[in-house]
C-alpha positions in Angstrom: -2.9 -12.5 30.4 -0.3 -14.8 28.6 -0.5 -13.4 24.8 0.5 -14.3 21.5 1.6 -12.2 18.8 1.2 -13.7 15.2 2.8 -10.0 13.2 6.0 -10.5 11.1 9.3 -10.2 13.9 10.5 -6.9 13.9 6.6 -5.6 14.2 6.0 -8.4 17.0 9.1 -7.6 19.2 7.6 -4.3 18.9 4.2 -4.6 20.0 5.0 -7.3 22.6 7.0 -4.5 24.4 3.8 -2.3 24.5 2.4 -5.3 26.1 4.9 -6.4 28.3 4.8 -2.9 29.3 1.3 -3.1 30.4 2.1 -6.5 32.7 1.4 -8.8 29.8 3.3 -12.3 29.4 4.3 -12.1 25.6 5.0 -15.0 23.3 6.3 -13.6 20.0 5.1 -16.1 16.9 5.3 -14.8 13.8 3.1 -16.4 11.1 4.7 -13.7 8.6 7.5 -12.2 7.2 8.0 -9.5 5.2 9.6 -9.4 1.7 9.8 -6.2 -0.3 7.8 -6.2 -3.8 9.1 -4.4 -6.6 6.8 -1.1 -7.4 6.7 1.4 -10.7 7.0 4.6 -8.5 7.7 8.1 -10.9 9.2 10.7 -8.9 6.7 13.8 -9.0 4.7 13.2 -6.0 4.2 16.3 -3.0 4.7 14.0 -0.6 5.1 10.4 0.9 2.5 8.8 3.2 4.1 5.7 5.6 1.5 3.7 7.5 4.1 0.9 8.6 7.2 0.8 10.0 8.0 -2.0 7.5 7.8 0.5 4.0 10.8 2.4 4.6 13.2 -0.2 4.0 11.3 -2.1 1.4 12.1 0.8 -0.8 15.9 0.9 0.1 17.1 -0.7 -3.2 14.6 1.1 -5.4 15.8 3.1 -8.0 14.1 6.1 -7.0 14.5 6.0 -3.8 17.0 9.5 -3.4 14.3 11.0 -4.8 11.5 10.1 -2.4 13.6 10.4 0.7 13.9 14.4 -0.6 10.1 14.6 -0.2 8.0 15.2 2.7 6.8 12.4 5.0 3.5 11.8 7.0 4.1 8.9 9.2 0.8 7.4 11.3 2.8 7.4 14.4 6.6 7.6 16.2 7.3 4.1 14.9 6.4 4.4 11.0 8.2 8.1 11.6 11.4 6.6 13.1 11.7 4.0 10.4 11.2 7.0 8.2 14.2 8.8 9.5 16.4 5.9 9.8 16.1 4.8 6.2 17.1 8.5 5.2 14.1 10.7 4.9 14.7 14.2 6.6 10.9 15.9 6.4 9.0 13.9 8.7 5.7 14.6 10.5 4.3 12.1 12.9 0.4 11.8 13.6 -0.7 10.3 16.8 -0.5 6.9 16.1 -4.0 5.6 14.0 -5.3 6.9 10.8 -7.9 9.1 11.5 -4.9 11.2 13.3 -3.0 10.8 9.7 -5.8 11.9 7.7 -6.5 14.9 9.8 -2.8 15.4 9.3 -2.6 15.5 6.0 -6.0 17.5 5.5 -4.2 20.4 7.5 -0.5 20.3 5.4 -1.9 19.4 2.5 -3.0 22.7 1.2 0.6 23.8 -0.1 0.9 20.3 -2.1 2.2 20.9 -5.7 0.9 17.1 -6.5 0.0 13.5 -5.8 0.4 12.1 -2.5 2.5 8.8 -2.5 1.1 5.8 0.0 3.9 3.1 0.6 1.8 0.7 1.4 2.0 -3.6 2.3 0.2 -5.4 0.4 -2.6 -6.2 3.2 -4.1 -3.3 4.7 -7.0 -3.3 7.2 -8.2 0.1 6.2 -8.9 2.3 3.0 -6.6 5.4 3.4 -7.5 6.3 -0.4 -10.8 6.1 0.5 -10.3 8.5 2.9 -8.2 10.8 1.4 -10.1 10.8 -2.0 -13.3 12.0 0.3 -11.3 14.8 1.7 -10.9 16.0 -2.2 -7.2 14.8 -1.7 -5.0 13.2 -4.9 -3.1 10.4 -3.4 -2.2 7.1 -5.3 -0.9 3.8 -3.7 2.0 1.3 -4.3 2.4 -1.6 -3.2 6.5 -2.0 -1.9 6.4 -4.5 0.8 4.5 -7.9 1.4 3.8 -10.6 4.5 4.3 -14.2 2.9 3.2 -16.9 5.4 6.1 -18.3 7.8 6.5 -21.6 9.5 4.2 -22.4 12.1 6.4 -21.5 15.2 6.8 -24.8 17.5 6.9 -22.5 20.7 3.5 -21.2 19.9 2.9 -25.0 19.1 3.9 -26.3 22.1 1.8 -23.3 24.4 -1.2 -24.1 22.6 -0.9 -27.7 23.5 0.0 -26.7 27.3 -2.5 -24.5 27.7 -0.1 -21.5 28.4 -1.7 -19.1 26.0 -4.8 -17.1 26.7 -4.9 -15.2 23.8 -3.6 -14.3 20.4 -3.8 -11.4 18.6 -4.3 -11.0 14.9 -3.3 -8.1 12.6 -4.0 -9.2 9.4 -6.4 -12.3 7.6 -3.3 -14.2 5.7 -1.9 -14.4 9.4 -5.5 -15.5 10.3 -5.7 -17.7 7.5 -2.2 -19.3 8.3 -2.9 -20.0 11.9 -5.7 -21.8 11.2 -3.9 -23.9 9.0 -0.7 -24.4 11.0 -2.7 -25.5 14.0 -4.2 -27.8 11.9 -1.7 -29.4 10.3 0.4 -29.8 13.8 -2.9 -31.7 15.0 -3.9 -28.4 17.5 -6.9 -27.3 15.9 -9.2 -27.2 18.7 -7.0 -26.2 21.2 -5.9 -22.6 18.4 -9.6 -22.1 18.5 -10.0 -22.7 22.1 -8.4 -19.7 23.6 -9.7 -15.5 22.7 -8.3 -13.7 19.4 -8.2 -10.0 19.4 -8.8 -9.0 16.0 -7.7 -5.4 14.3 -11.3 -5.7 12.0 -14.1 -7.9 11.4 -12.4 -9.2 8.2 -9.3 -10.4 10.0 -12.0 -12.1 12.7 -13.9 -13.9 9.6 -11.6 -17.1 8.7 -11.3 -17.6 12.8 -15.0 -17.4 13.2 -15.6 -19.7 10.2 -13.5 -22.2 11.4 -15.3 -22.2 14.9 -13.5 -19.7 16.9 -16.4 -18.0 19.7 -13.8 -16.0 22.0 -13.7 -12.9 19.3 -12.8 -9.8 20.2 -13.0 -6.7 17.8 -10.3 -3.5 18.1 -12.7 -0.1 17.6 -10.3 1.4 15.2 -7.5 -0.9 12.3 -4.8 0.4 14.6 -2.3 -1.4 17.4 -3.6 1.1 20.2 -7.3 0.3 19.5 -6.5 -3.4 19.8 -4.1 -3.1 22.8 -7.0 -1.3 24.5 -9.3 -4.1 23.8 -7.4 -6.0 26.0 -8.3 -4.1 29.1 -6.3 -3.8 31.9 -4.1 -6.5 33.3 -5.3 -8.5 36.1 -3.3 -9.0 39.0 
């Protein structure tokens, strides 16, 4: 399948590698770019939670960084765990790659915690991690440390859609879906952009696409990359 991945550049490259390993042809076409957000973070936390590889680097210049990197980290999966270690965190424990695994891991290890957990998050999130933890009686607070902002609509994506060279587009955030619709309209390719298949991380992300007229939409069973890739099914010869 010929796929376009619209995540920020680094995330798109990682997703593209996983898709190519499954035999897909992939166009990396970032519709968003990541930038850090100044967040007020005190230092009295029991541990740090990370669900994105973007989070550790976002606090590189934060005044509390030295205190934070001494704390244990619960990471959602291997990529976020590797990013945490690369950013200086030493005590990193990784879940199996989705939020359900992460919540279970935290619940199992939280008994010895001496304070609330700190979730270093992005501005756009597909799931309510704090709500899941609160429901289990686990004290946690969220601080937004990065955000994705709109990037120019990639010329390569315009050309590929015009030429009918894209079978499907993967959408990981509502804002990137909005940017996809708006950018395609400005480029005069709205019809081609909506006609392809759309694989979305959540129903919320799919809403602007269906509202614009897209009808070939599939939604992941869980709001994580693994579930979205599973949704694509086996590669056809």
